[in-house]
N, C-alpha and C positions, 0 to 999 in steps of 0.2 A: 693343691699343695703337691709339689714334686718330692719324691723320696731320694733324689740325687741332686748333685751339683754338676751342671754342665758347663764346660769351658772349651776353648779351642787352643790348640797348639799349632801354630803356623797354618791356621785354617782347618785343621783336622780335629774332629770332635773327641773329647774325653769326658767321661762321666765318673763321678765318685759318690759312693753311698757312705752312710755313717759307718757301716761295717768295714768298708775299705779303709776309712780313716782310722778306725780302731786297730786294724791289722798293722797299719803303718806305725801308729803311736805305741801300741802295746795296750795294757789294760789298767794302767795306774790312774788315769784321770778321765773317765768316761764323761763326766759332766762338762769338763772343759772342751772336749771334742764336740759334744752336743751343742754347746754354746756357739762355737765357731761354725758348725753346720747350719744352725739357725740364722746366724748373722749372714752367712753366704747366701742362704735361701732368700733372705729378705733383701740383701743388697744387690745381688747380680741383676735382677730385672730392672732395678732402679738405675743402675750404672749402664746397662746395655739392653735397653728395651726391645731392640730388634733381633736379639738372639744372643747366644753365649758370647762372653768376652774372651779375648785372647788372654790366657792365664798369666803369661809373662809380662803383661802390661799393668797388672793390678798392683796397687800400692796399699799397704795396710799399716795404719798407726793405731795403737791401742793402749789403754791403761791396764788392760787385763794381762796378768803375769803368768797365767797357768800354762804348764807344758802341754796339756792336752789341746788347748786352743792353738798354741804355737805350731804343734805338729800337724793339726788339721789344715791350717792355712798353708803350711809348707807343702804338704802333699798336693793340694789343689793348685797353688799359685807358684811354688818354688820361690816365694818371696823372701824367706829367711836366707837361703843359700845365695840369692842374688841381691841381697841388700835392700829389698823393698818391704821388709817387715820390721817395724820398730815399736818397741815398748816405750811409750811417752807418758811419764808421770804427770805431765802438764794437762793431759786429757781427763784426769780424774775429776770427779764432781763431788767433792766432800759435802756439799749442800744437800745431796741426795741420801746421805747417811752411809754408814760403813758397809751396809749390805750391797747397795747399788753403785757406790762411787767408782769402782774399777771396771764395771761392765759397760765400757764405752769403746766403740770401734769406728774408725774413720777409714773408709775404703775409697780409693780414687782410681779412675780409669779414663784415659783419653780426655783429660781436662774436666771431668765431672767428679765431684766428691759427694759422698753420702756419709753422714755421721749417724750412727745408731746407738741407742742406749736401751738397756734392759728395762722392761716394764716391771712394776712391783708384783710381788707374789710368786716369783719363780725360783728364788734362792731362799732357803730357810736360814733364819738367824743362827740356829744351831750349827749349820754347816760352816758358817763364817767363824763362829767362836771355836769350834773344834779344829777346823783346818788351820787356824792361825795360832793355836796353842802349842807352845814348845813342850817337849818332854811328855808327849801323850802316853797314857797307860795302854796296855794291850787291849783293854775293853774299849777305850776311846778310839784306838786305831781301827778296831773292828766296826765300831759305829760309823766312823768316817768313811770306810769302804762302802757301807750300806748307804749312807747319805749321798755319796757321789753317784752311785748307780741309780738310786731313787730319783735324784735330780735329772740325770740323763734320760731316764724313762719318761718322766713328766714332760721335759722339753721336747723330746722326739714325738710325743703324742699330740702336741699342740701345733697349730699353724704358725709359721714364722712371724706373721703379722700380729699374733697374739702374744708373742714373746718379746720382740724387739720393735721399737718405734724410732722414727726419725727424731733426732735431737734438735 
């Protein structure tokens, strides 16, 4: 397992760590950044088995709405800025339940597409309930901060193949 995401820009190598992505994003949504990091770790070798892909040719569609994920993909691919990053509610999989339904990512590169979905057991039901609750109390806000970081730590400790699978 690599601890960085490698891409090319005009044939020149660039590498991004989770810490790099957090510095770009800020510190509000570490779990979302970790999800995007794991998705890219899993998808890049499938999309470009002979080496790092050209970052500005990667297209991302996802049902995931989180700003941490969005910012991580933007940093690595510049997809949001250049119109290659789309939130698509049609990718949701409600049959997987409200915990897993939005964790679907479709990445395309040079005619090849990979769709990944989160495996069970990586997002706590409590996280979904608290994060979607309007008008959280200060105690709930504090708990949510802990849940986000705890999820990020668990995701980062696992190999990408243990977190995301091809759909």
